[in-house]
C-alpha positions as a Markdown table, in Angstrom:
| # | Residue | x | y | z |
|---|---|---|---|---|
| 1 | Unk | -63.5 | -26.5 | 13.7 |
| 2 | Unk | -65.8 | -25.2 | 16.4 |
| 3 | Unk | -64.1 | -21.8 | 16.4 |
| 4 | Unk | -64.3 | -21.5 | 12.6 |
| 5 | Unk | -68.0 | -22.2 | 12.9 |
| 6 | Unk | -68.6 | -19.7 | 15.7 |
| 7 | Unk | -66.6 | -17.1 | 13.7 |
| 8 | Unk | -68.7 | -17.7 | 10.6 |
| 9 | Unk | -71.9 | -17.5 | 12.7 |
| 10 | Unk | -70.9 | -14.3 | 14.3 |
| 11 | Unk | -70.0 | -12.8 | 10.9 |
| 12 | Unk | -73.3 | -13.8 | 9.6 |
| 13 | Unk | -75.2 | -12.3 | 12.5 |
| 14 | Unk | -73.1 | -9.1 | 12.2 |
| 15 | Unk | -74.0 | -8.8 | 8.5 |
| 16 | Unk | -77.8 | -9.3 | 9.4 |
| 17 | Unk | -77.8 | -6.0 | 11.1 |
| 18 | Unk | -76.0 | -4.3 | 8.3 |
| 19 | Unk | -78.4 | -5.9 | 5.8 |
| 20 | Unk | -81.5 | -4.8 | 8.0 |
| 21 | Unk | -80.4 | -1.2 | 7.9 |
| 22 | Unk | -79.5 | -1.4 | 4.3 |
| 23 | Unk | -83.2 | -1.9 | 3.4 |
| 24 | Unk | -86.2 | 0.1 | 4.4 |
| 25 | Unk | -88.0 | -1.7 | 7.1 |
| 26 | Unk | -91.4 | 0.1 | 6.3 |
| 27 | Unk | -94.2 | -0.4 | 4.0 |
| 28 | Unk | -95.8 | 2.7 | 2.6 |
| 29 | Unk | -99.0 | 3.0 | 0.6 |
| 30 | Unk | -100.7 | 6.0 | -1.0 |
| 31 | Unk | -104.5 | 6.2 | -0.9 |
| 32 | Unk | -105.7 | 9.6 | -2.1 |
| 33 | Unk | -104.1 | 12.2 | 0.2 |
| 34 | Unk | -103.0 | 9.8 | 2.8 |
| 35 | Unk | -99.8 | 8.0 | 3.1 |
| 36 | Unk | -100.1 | 4.7 | 5.3 |
| 37 | Unk | -96.9 | 3.7 | 7.1 |
| 38 | Unk | -96.1 | 0.5 | 9.0 |
| 39 | Unk | -93.0 | -1.2 | 10.0 |
| 40 | Unk | -89.6 | -0.2 | 11.5 |
| 41 | Unk | -87.9 | 3.0 | 10.4 |
| 42 | Unk | -84.3 | 2.5 | 9.2 |
| 43 | Unk | -81.7 | 4.8 | 7.6 |
| 44 | Unk | -83.3 | 4.2 | 4.3 |
| 45 | Unk | -86.9 | 5.2 | 5.2 |
| 46 | Unk | -86.5 | 9.1 | 4.9 |
| 47 | Unk | -85.2 | 8.8 | 1.2 |
| 48 | Unk | -88.0 | 6.5 | 0.4 |
| 49 | Unk | -90.5 | 8.8 | 2.1 |
| 50 | Unk | -89.3 | 11.8 | 0.2 |
| 51 | Unk | -89.5 | 9.9 | -3.1 |
| 52 | Unk | -93.1 | 8.7 | -2.6 |
| 53 | Unk | -94.0 | 12.4 | -1.6 |
| 54 | Unk | -92.3 | 13.7 | -4.8 |
| 55 | Unk | -94.5 | 11.3 | -6.9 |
| 56 | Unk | -97.6 | 12.1 | -4.9 |
| 57 | Unk | -97.8 | 15.8 | -4.1 |
| 58 | Unk | -101.6 | 15.5 | -3.0 |
| 59 | Unk | -100.5 | 13.6 | 0.2 |
| 60 | Unk | -101.4 | 15.7 | 3.3 |
| 61 | Unk | -101.6 | 13.1 | 6.1 |
| 62 | Unk | -99.2 | 10.4 | 7.4 |
| 63 | Unk | -101.3 | 7.6 | 8.8 |
| 64 | Unk | -99.4 | 5.3 | 11.1 |
| 65 | Unk | -100.8 | 1.8 | 11.5 |
| 66 | Unk | -98.2 | -0.4 | 13.1 |
| 67 | Unk | -94.9 | 1.3 | 13.6 |
| 68 | Unk | -92.7 | -0.5 | 16.2 |
| 69 | Unk | -90.0 | 2.0 | 16.4 |
| 70 | Unk | -86.8 | 2.9 | 14.7 |
| 71 | Unk | -83.2 | 1.4 | 14.5 |
| 72 | Unk | -81.9 | 4.9 | 13.5 |
| 73 | Unk | -83.0 | 7.8 | 15.6 |
| 74 | Unk | -81.4 | 10.4 | 13.3 |
| 75 | Unk | -83.3 | 9.1 | 10.4 |
| 76 | Unk | -86.5 | 9.3 | 12.3 |
| 77 | Unk | -85.7 | 12.9 | 13.2 |
| 78 | Unk | -84.9 | 13.8 | 9.6 |
| 79 | Unk | -88.2 | 12.3 | 8.4 |
| 80 | Unk | -90.1 | 14.1 | 11.1 |
| 81 | Unk | -88.6 | 17.5 | 10.2 |
| 82 | Unk | -89.4 | 16.8 | 6.5 |
| 83 | Unk | -93.0 | 15.9 | 7.5 |
| 84 | Unk | -93.4 | 19.1 | 9.6 |
| 85 | Unk | -91.8 | 21.4 | 6.9 |
| 86 | Unk | -94.3 | 20.2 | 4.5 |
| 87 | Unk | -97.1 | 21.0 | 6.9 |
| 88 | Unk | -98.3 | 17.4 | 6.8 |
| 89 | Unk | -100.6 | 16.0 | 9.5 |
| 90 | Unk | -100.2 | 12.7 | 11.4 |
| 91 | Unk | -103.2 | 10.3 | 12.2 |
| 92 | Unk | -103.6 | 7.1 | 14.3 |
| 93 | Unk | -106.6 | 5.0 | 13.0 |
| 94 | Unk | -108.5 | 2.6 | 15.4 |
| 95 | Unk | -106.2 | -0.3 | 16.4 |
| 96 | Unk | -103.0 | 1.2 | 15.4 |
| 97 | Unk | -100.0 | 0.5 | 17.6 |
| 98 | Unk | -97.1 | 3.1 | 17.4 |
| 99 | Unk | -94.2 | 2.7 | 19.7 |
| 100 | Unk | -90.7 | 4.3 | 20.4 |
| 101 | Unk | -89.3 | 6.1 | 17.2 |
| 102 | Unk | -92.9 | 5.9 | 15.6 |
| 103 | Unk | -94.1 | 8.1 | 18.5 |
| 104 | Unk | -91.3 | 10.6 | 17.7 |
| 105 | Unk | -92.5 | 10.7 | 14.1 |
| 106 | Unk | -96.1 | 11.2 | 15.1 |
| 107 | Unk | -95.1 | 14.3 | 17.0 |
| 108 | Unk | -94.1 | 15.9 | 13.7 |
| 109 | Unk | -97.6 | 16.4 | 12.4 |
| 110 | Unk | -98.9 | 19.8 | 12.1 |
| 111 | Unk | -102.2 | 18.3 | 13.2 |
| 112 | Unk | -102.0 | 15.3 | 15.2 |
| 113 | Unk | -105.1 | 13.0 | 15.7 |
| 114 | Unk | -105.8 | 9.6 | 17.1 |
| 115 | Unk | -108.8 | 7.3 | 16.9 |
| 116 | Unk | -110.3 | 5.5 | 20.0 |
| 117 | Unk | -108.4 | 2.2 | 20.1 |
| 118 | Unk | -105.2 | 3.5 | 19.0 |
| 119 | Unk | -102.1 | 3.1 | 21.1 |
| 120 | Unk | -98.9 | 5.2 | 21.6 |
| 121 | Unk | -96.0 | 3.3 | 23.6 |
| 122 | Unk | -92.6 | 5.0 | 24.8 |
| 123 | Unk | -89.6 | 4.0 | 26.7 |
| 124 | Unk | -86.0 | 5.0 | 27.4 |
| 125 | Unk | -83.5 | 4.8 | 24.5 |
| 126 | Unk | -80.3 | 2.8 | 25.0 |
| 127 | Unk | -77.0 | 3.1 | 23.2 |
| 128 | Unk | -74.4 | 0.3 | 23.2 |
| 129 | Unk | -73.3 | 1.3 | 26.7 |
| 130 | Unk | -76.3 | 2.3 | 28.9 |
| 131 | Unk | -79.9 | 3.4 | 29.2 |
| 132 | Unk | -80.6 | 7.0 | 28.1 |
| 133 | Unk | -82.1 | 7.5 | 31.6 |
| 134 | Unk | -78.9 | 7.1 | 33.4 |
| 135 | Unk | -77.2 | 10.0 | 31.6 |
| 136 | Unk | -77.3 | 13.4 | 33.6 |
| 137 | Unk | -79.8 | 15.8 | 32.1 |
| 138 | Unk | -76.8 | 18.1 | 30.7 |
| 139 | Unk | -75.2 | 15.2 | 28.8 |
| 140 | Unk | -74.7 | 15.6 | 25.1 |
| 141 | Unk | -76.3 | 12.3 | 24.5 |
| 142 | Unk | -79.8 | 13.7 | 25.2 |
| 143 | Unk | -79.5 | 16.8 | 22.7 |
| 144 | Unk | -80.6 | 15.4 | 19.3 |
| 145 | Unk | -83.9 | 13.9 | 20.5 |
| 146 | Unk | -84.6 | 16.3 | 23.3 |
| 147 | Unk | -84.1 | 19.5 | 20.9 |
| 148 | Unk | -86.3 | 17.6 | 18.3 |
| 149 | Unk | -89.1 | 17.1 | 20.8 |
| 150 | Unk | -89.0 | 20.6 | 21.9 |
| 151 | Unk | -89.3 | 21.8 | 18.3 |
| 152 | Unk | -92.4 | 19.5 | 17.7 |
| 153 | Unk | -94.2 | 20.3 | 21.0 |
| 154 | Unk | -92.8 | 23.6 | 22.3 |
| 155 | Unk | -91.3 | 21.9 | 25.3 |
| 156 | Unk | -88.8 | 19.1 | 26.0 |
| 157 | Unk | -91.0 | 17.8 | 29.0 |
| 158 | Unk | -92.3 | 14.9 | 27.0 |
| 159 | Unk | -88.7 | 13.8 | 26.3 |
| 160 | Unk | -87.9 | 13.6 | 29.9 |
| 161 | Unk | -91.1 | 11.7 | 30.6 |
| 162 | Unk | -90.3 | 9.0 | 28.1 |
| 163 | Unk | -86.9 | 8.4 | 29.6 |
| 164 | Unk | -88.5 | 7.6 | 32.9 |
| 165 | Unk | -91.5 | 5.9 | 31.6 |
| 166 | Unk | -89.9 | 2.3 | 31.0 |
| 167 | Unk | -86.5 | 0.9 | 30.3 |
| 168 | Unk | -85.4 | 0.3 | 26.7 |
| 169 | Unk | -86.5 | -3.3 | 26.8 |
| 170 | Unk | -90.0 | -2.4 | 27.9 |
| 171 | Unk | -92.7 | -0.1 | 26.8 |
| 172 | Unk | -95.3 | 2.2 | 28.6 |
| 173 | Unk | -98.6 | 2.6 | 26.8 |
| 174 | Unk | -99.6 | 6.3 | 27.2 |
| 175 | Unk | -102.7 | 7.0 | 29.0 |
| 176 | Unk | -105.3 | 9.5 | 27.8 |
| 177 | Unk | -104.1 | 11.7 | 30.8 |
| 178 | Unk | -100.5 | 11.6 | 29.6 |
| 179 | Unk | -101.3 | 12.3 | 26.0 |
| 180 | Unk | -103.3 | 15.4 | 27.1 |
| 181 | Unk | -100.8 | 16.5 | 29.7 |
| 182 | Unk | -97.9 | 16.6 | 27.0 |
| 183 | Unk | -100.1 | 18.0 | 24.2 |
| 184 | Unk | -99.5 | 15.0 | 21.9 |
| 185 | Unk | -102.9 | 15.6 | 20.0 |
| 186 | Unk | -103.9 | 18.9 | 18.3 |
| 187 | Unk | -107.5 | 17.7 | 18.2 |
| 188 | Unk | -109.6 | 15.3 | 20.3 |
| 189 | Unk | -109.8 | 11.6 | 19.2 |
| 190 | Unk | -111.0 | 11.2 | 15.7 |
| 191 | Unk | -111.6 | 8.3 | 13.3 |
């Protein structure tokens, strides 16, 4: 009886992960030429993003309010490349908190602006086996995100910094000096 209950509980928990990624974990709202995004990026987010942009061709800026990251790095990169191909800007308003995969998405903006009081947080990634920071630099596990960061910023230095900044279960809030050093903003802080 206890084993049967444990098996049912395990299956239920496993299906939650599948259900979570089967839906879009973000909220998107269009206001004029701005698309406001909050939540967690999933495998469904890029398709919903494309659908919203197709219906709202006037959108020029993605405004990230509270983006805690991504559960699908490839989806985040797909969405970022679409954003860059459309020549869209990214902006963080006062009080916004954007972490992990949300930062990767922010990097895709043609113009990247951040208001005082906004926050960017980074950390190492982790796969089922180990921390990304523990892989040798020439390991193929780095290529997808390393290449993306280099495309967006012209260098992969920020990628290597994120790996060393905090373990995957932590977060490092970027300082103004770090934001400037890695060229994350294209313009000084704005509202």
